[in-house]
C-alpha positions as CSV (number, residue, x, y, z in Angstrom):
1,M,-69.6,57.5,20.1
2,D,-69.8,56.7,15.7
3,I,-70.0,52.3,15.7
4,L,-68.9,51.6,12.5
5,F,-69.8,48.5,10.7
6,A,-67.1,46.5,8.4
7,T,-70.4,45.6,6.1
8,T,-74.1,46.7,5.5
9,R,-75.4,43.3,6.1
10,L,-73.5,43.1,9.7
11,R,-75.0,46.6,10.7
12,K,-78.4,45.5,9.7
13,A,-77.3,42.4,11.5
14,C,-76.4,44.2,15.1
15,N,-79.2,46.7,14.4
16,E,-82.3,45.0,13.7
17,S,-83.7,42.9,16.4
18,K,-85.6,41.1,13.6
19,K,-82.3,40.5,12.0
20,G,-79.8,40.1,14.9
21,I,-81.8,37.5,16.5
22,K,-81.7,35.0,13.0
23,V,-78.5,35.6,12.7
24,F,-77.0,35.6,15.9
25,G,-79.3,33.6,18.2
26,A,-81.3,35.3,20.6
27,G,-79.0,34.8,23.8
28,R,-76.1,36.7,21.9
29,F,-77.9,39.4,20.0
30,K,-79.4,40.4,23.0
31,L,-75.2,40.7,24.2
32,I,-74.2,42.5,21.1
33,N,-77.0,44.6,21.4
34,L,-76.1,45.6,25.3
35,R,-72.0,46.3,24.3
36,L,-73.4,48.7,21.2
37,T,-75.4,50.5,23.5
38,Q,-72.6,50.9,26.1
39,L,-70.4,52.1,23.1
40,A,-72.8,54.3,22.1
41,A,-73.0,55.9,25.7
42,Q,-69.6,56.5,26.0
43,E,-67.6,59.4,24.7
44,C,-64.3,57.5,23.3
45,L,-63.1,54.6,23.9
46,W,-60.7,55.3,26.6
47,D,-63.9,56.0,28.5
48,T,-65.1,52.4,28.3
49,R,-61.6,51.5,29.6
50,K,-62.1,53.9,32.9
51,D,-66.0,52.5,33.4
52,G,-64.3,48.9,33.6
53,I,-66.6,47.8,29.9
54,G,-64.5,45.5,27.5
55,G,-61.4,44.6,29.2
56,F,-58.9,46.5,27.0
57,H,-55.5,45.7,27.1
58,M,-52.5,48.1,26.8
59,L,-50.0,46.6,23.6
60,R,-46.6,45.8,24.1
61,G,-43.5,45.9,22.0
62,E,-43.3,48.8,19.2
63,R,-47.2,50.0,20.1
64,K,-45.9,50.3,23.8
65,G,-49.3,52.4,24.9
66,Q,-51.8,51.8,23.0
67,F,-54.7,49.8,22.8
């Protein structure tokens, strides 16, 4: 799965260890890195739901049936 980031600064902070630790702290960066690795290994977001990753929930109202 391709992962897109809102800004270049965020992309660098999430993908480069030294910058990520500086921005988020060592513990938080480890969790972010773990989640990005899990997402990159999936084919699509639906696969993450089947594998129990992420805790996505179904929307209600006009967006019923979507995540």
